[in-house]
DOTOR-186136 format. One record per residue: residue in three letters; x, y, z of N, C-alpha, C, O in turn. Coordinates in steps of 0.001 Angstrom, whole numbers, plus 500000, padded with zeros to 6 digits. Each point is the difference from the previous one (the first is absolute). Layout:
alaXYZXYZXYZXYZ;...
***
This chain:
met805599628505850042500991500428498852499910499271498779500066498773500064;ala499761501912498592499288498941498904501433499309499353501132500477500089;ala498594498671499457501189498789499278500616501004498863499290500766499347;thr501916499141500529500842500476498749500875498982499802500288499157500849;ala500144500905498032501098498773499404500994499912500612500669501026500127;pro499875497523500577501140499952500598501133500464499217500136500021498777;val500716500376502222501677501397500052500703499232499585500841500440499216;phe499187497758501144501209499579499131499117498985499291498909499539500337;gln501741500266498742499658498962498779501273498893499414500887500280499194;phe498918498647501367501548499265500009499632498924498586498865499615499715;glu502069500129499724500143499491498558500773498623500440500992499756500687;pro498080499484498593499292499692498636498185500045500456498996499952499289;gly501207500177502424498637499870500415499321498288500360498949499543500448;asp501817500144499258499750498605500680499344499444501593499945500825500912;gln499723498175499249499898499689501190500833500157500907499573499575501074;tyr501464500860498973501236499555500657500095501843500226500222500414501138;asp499596500579497715499642500914500096499315500784500971500330500937500727;arg497970498014498963499087500593500858500053499928501510499740500904500794;thr500712497635499501500446499674501509500972501219500419499425500817500718;leu501619499416499056501131500987499943499157501545500340500321500712500952;ala498977499503498437499189501284499871499291499847501721500204500662501018;ala498895498133498693499083500220500901500487500114501894499526500318501091;asn501948499078498158500992500064501611500665501324500319499806500528501095;val500821499920498165501011500826499829498924501647499940500543500997500478;his498029499159498946499847501246499318498633499550500181499510500376498935;pro499559499074501703498714499608499613499129501347499169500067501214500195;phe499405498263499166499199501157499344498507500353500966499587501152500125;asp499891497934500354499477500155501354499907500655501034498951500463500447;trp502337499659500118500204500086501205499461501358500542500220501024499353;val498997499019501956499444501206500589501181500272501287500352499115500780;asn500032501960499234500881500297501233499233500178500847498848500345499735;pro501589499466501546499089499948500818500289501512500902500849500818499643;val498284499349501549499397501397500484501414499687500895500328499047500707;pro500356502237498912501263500151501012499280500260501401499105500677500505;lys502002498206499850500157500620501644500248501281501016500374501014499411;arg499545499049501376499635501528500722502267500194500278500725500994499971;arg499526497771500218501446499901500264500659498615499718499694498844500294;tyr500974501532499257501589498805499494500818500072500885500213501023500650;asn500593497464499562501061500293501030501405499770498798501178500140500330;leu498353499483498254500701499765499208499593500684498759498868500343500345;val501247500027498636500035500564498646500965499643498887500677500854499427;val499361497783500272501046499757498524499019500394499101498820499736499769;val502443501302499611500109500760498459500792498617499233501097499587500376;gly498046499756498393500440498929499364499746498753500270500369499520501071;gly498846499628497845500145498663500258501018499123499238499622499289499069;gly501606500757501305500554499532498909500959498964501462499525500023501136;thr501635499260498596500432499147500794500296500370501427499962499107500845;ala500354502226499530500279500389501317498746500959500543500065500299501192;gly498929500154498132499019500333500729499379498654500410499849499791501203;leu499744499193497819499328498779500337500350499775501301499169500185500890;val502526499247499479500556499272500978499651501026501303499587499504501049;thr500616502044498811499378500713500939498689499889500698499709499873501189;ala499510500222497605498675500039500681499470498759500437499320500133501018;ala500769498596498517500181498661500612500587500130501576499434499705501053;gly501447500657498795500610499475501403499717501154500928500363499695501136;ala498979501856498786499534500480500654498525499384500253499582499848501148;ala500004499965498237498401500002500283499889498242500540498917499614500439;gly502201499465499487500331498900500685500063500312501734499850499152500880;leu500353501968499263501235500471501534498566500729500528499891500257501199;gly498759500139497642499008500163500865499764501678499515498926500511500315;ala502049500290498951499420501133499506499185500356498805499845499234499050;ser499692501839501027498929500554499106500515500168498795500076501189499688;val500394497892499336500170500768498678499222500118498954499025499355499614;ala501801501985499788499197500540498350500978499494499164501111499974500528;leu498837499649498427501157499887498802499076500627499066498788499832499865;val502430501294499214499337500413499521500892499844498015501179500351499943;glu498327499284499079500138499381498998499607500940498509498837499825499638;lys501705500798499788499913500419498636500039499335498683499396500421499014;asn501318498558501012499901498986498758500069498947500294498893499654500413;leu502168499144499648499663498734500721500217499343501045501165500019500397;met497979499306500281500669499366501356500795498709499423499664499041499304;gly501385501322501225501200498976499848500985500417499310500713499207499385;gly499537502400500602500723500593499008501100499689498956499768498896499507;asp500912501453500176501283499698498708500176498641500315499638499262499083;cys500846500105502019500088498662499999499334498971499866500541498897500071;leu498082501257499696498862498894500013499913500573498427499916499207499062;asn500101501645500820498750500690498452501038500322498938499303500274499023;phe501810499833500661501459500148499363500862499711500099500509499796498898;gly500313499955502131501538499449500503500123499227500652500151499069499210;cys499941500349502142500441498806500279499157498396499287500501499007499473;val498188501325500801499636498339499538499730500004498932499684498850499697;pro500207502103499091500161499598498600501270499627499357500161499086499190;ser500986501979501406501175499715499897500744498636499922500610499488499061;lys499128500019502370500204498923500564499164498600499092500386498860500261;ala498764501294498956499235499103499635500458499939498564500036498965499335;leu500347502363500204500622499393498821501222500135500076500411500152498849;ile500731499890502144501331499538499940499536498153500498500517499047499417;arg498793500838501347499606498582500000499618499058498666500250498805499844;ala499307501790499567499277499197498301501518500298499561500530498981499557;ala500389502253500447501530499827498940500448498947500389500195499097499186;arg500189500673502658501058499033500154499352498427499770500562498935500258;ala498579501198499384499060498891499633500370499098498524500237498841499660;ala499659502301499839500410499842498375501493499785500047500460498993499461;ala500494502050501263501039499480499982500772499068500461501141499792499586;asp498060499319501671500545498856500570499480499080498724500761499042499864;met498163500964499157499691498942499321501195499686498827500556499000499544;arg499503502802500204501375499727498519501190499355500834500404498973499455;asp500117501276501453501003499951500658500412498595500756501007499838500689;ala497826499038498975499798499117500821501518498919499288500372499089500739;ala499829500960498898501314499144499645501163500058500580500876499136499968;val499155502283500778500757499915501216499737498974500797501018499366500279;tyr498036500243500178499605499338500721499784497838499833499575499038500639;gly501125501337497947499924498822499390498500499362499527499639498825500057;ile499643502316499474498512499894499292499945500583498850500689500968499677;glu498411498426499573500052500033498509499182501539500314499080500108500810;pro501519501110498302499443500898500285498561500227499020500069499612498834;ala498839500920501581499008500049499467499889501385498908500405501052500494;asp499138499008498232499489500946499388499101501283500596498809499943499695;val501455500792500822499333501114500643499377501010499169500480500585499029;gln498501499515501447499064500441498838499235501082501551499379499603500986;val501005501710498631498896500741501430498898500695499428500209500764499058;asp498643499065501393498924500568499640499292501101501061499103499812500821;phe501668501443498835499975501264500818498116500135500836499670500210501167;gly499748499624497951498539499977500263499666498917501122499235500388500884;arg501104498677499173500003499037501108500952500370501249499690499663501143;val501501501061498560500472500283501114499652501069500586500208499956501212;met499219501251498308498925500630500566498673500330500615499505500881500703;glu500088497808498605498691499260500653500572499510501100499467500285501072;arg501341499150498926500843499824501660499787500627501104499201499869500928;met502034501159498707500052501416500572498643500486500793499648499794501162;arg499715500945497745498603500273500361499201498874500747499383500511500935;arg500394498021498973499492499180501245500546500354501249499639500743500913;leu501631498297498816501093500883501489499505501427500605499384500136501058;arg500902500608498302499470501428500725498597500252500902499834500490501117;ala499171498915497827498475500293500524499946498839500881498824499926500356;glu501996498919500297499907498942500760500676500959501588499537500060501139;leu501415500419498389500633500671501395499408501416500272500410500591500998;ser498715499970498249499449501185499957499047499850501434499890500762500960;ala499534498034498767498691499601501471501085500807501210499535500750500858;lys501900498953499030500488500101501360499960501629500481499867500329501179;asp500255500508497838499760501428499920498694500731499743499876501186499694;ser499107497845500495499285500724499607499254501054500895500291500088501193;ala498736500724498231499367501141500913498926499323501092499865500418501150;arg499274498270498177499548499051500875500163499531500847499105499948500843;arg502203499430499381500713499224500879500582501062500785500448499537501049;phe499744501900498831500595500597501022498812500265500517500019499873501225;arg498721500514498249498878500588501151499495499083500479499668500264501156;asp500010498442498462499024498860500558501484499245501025499742499882501198;glu501433499733498436500438499147500906501022501189500906500235499669501162;phe500219501343498476500732500732501101498999501342500513500528500932500606;gly498399499071499175499166501205500266500602501529499456499545500971500604;val501370499276498381500712500971499554498448500752499030499110499332499473;asp500965501743500544499283501128499394500750500360498720500990500730500026;val498512498738498845500644500131498607499354500697499474498833499759499690;phe501875501448500045499617501011499086500753499983498617501216500126499857;ile497628499654498916501085500025498864498997501160498915498785500193499961;arg502246500354499325499980501210499163499106499210498786500458498950499550;his498179501616499904499348499735498845499891500645499043499721499388498969;arg500416501806500973500011501158499184501214500321499273501139499837500439;arg498487500720498195500902500034499124500107501734499875499018500737500085;gly502581499791499667499809501376499688500837500906501086500613499171500672;arg499628501851499704500623500687500915499471500578500758500651500885500554;arg497981498918499830499421500570501155499902499128501027499815498815499722;pro500292501606501682499887498891501182499020499407500210499162500663500612;asp500404497799499010498940499407500678499552500237501085500844499802500874;pro498016500604499573499593500139501376500125498895500598500789500051500943;thr498566498618498807499585498980500637501477499423500212500179499466501094;phe500821500558498092501143499809500709500682500871500741500323499746501161;ser499971501408498214500580500906500930499345500178501906500457500390501074;gln498532499166498511499319500743502035500370499464501007499696500462501099;gly501246498145498723500170499414500966501292500009500906500235499615501145;val500842501259497404500790500859500436499760501329500238500697500365500946;his498551500616498566500253501127499955498732500586501313500174500845500879;arg498793498473498866499366500607500856499916499419501636499643500663500974;asn500745498066499016500099499207501488501305500070500460500842499679499161;arg499589500666501987501389500241500508500186498712501135499208499912500938;cys501727499267498916500417498859501091501232501134501147500112501178499662;ser500306498558500994500294500380501401501501500505499166500663499109499471;gly499812502303500446501502500391499624499851499421498561500768499099499665;cys498409501305499570500179499403498759499902501104499324499473501013500459;arg501160498872498069500820501555499199498541499574499328499573498846500054;thr499682502317499265498936499705498677500549500877498764500497500976500561;pro499628499143498420499919500968499575499851501537499964500813500890499752;asp498103499122500520499170501304501003500178500730501427499536501064500409;ser501308497980500203500168500366501360501385500984500099500386500656500968;gly499975499263498229501487500651500360501114499709500767500977500700500266;ser498759498245500031500756499333501161501554499449499348500023499505498874;arg501229500634501935500829499402499384500671498718500573501174499643499901;arg497693499710500774500738499018500949499933498641498888500702499078500418;gly498688500649498422500101498927499263498582499256500085499185500368500847;trp500546498653498328498947499207500084499535499261501002498802499754500143;leu502437499695500895499886499154501094499753500594501187500413501105500353;ser498756497977500396499919500645501612501350500273500830500840499110499867;asp499425501692500755501211500258500294500166499246501106501083499992500585;
***
């Protein structure tokens, strides 16, 4: 498959953003050849999907994880982790400003928002290794399928593991089954 531009562009594109991208949506990722059957197909690499995939693989199940956006989901990339980093910086500034309550001369607090955001990006990049596609493949043995194409047409490399290959009792979009995605 010919190389294309990365699907996700992180701003400002510093070393932390490059680390994050390499973990949560690696540009050079090659989807595995799908197995004929999986015990479990996890749709979505967010918090619940990652825990489910790791747990099932740890119990010996053959697991496929399908992610169309970013490993780690909203929690790592946009929600929990970034917001907690910003909240902690705000609390540190407030503690310094309100130090007189503790008998300490308060400091003249100057917040450098650029440095606050850099710290957030650094923490997010460090934590992203735990949610990385490579970790799930190499440590847990999960077949990780990541979508790489833009546009509305299906990516055959991305979808082949779900559409063309079946797990016992699994529903796929072209099967017509009403049982759901997981085995009965």
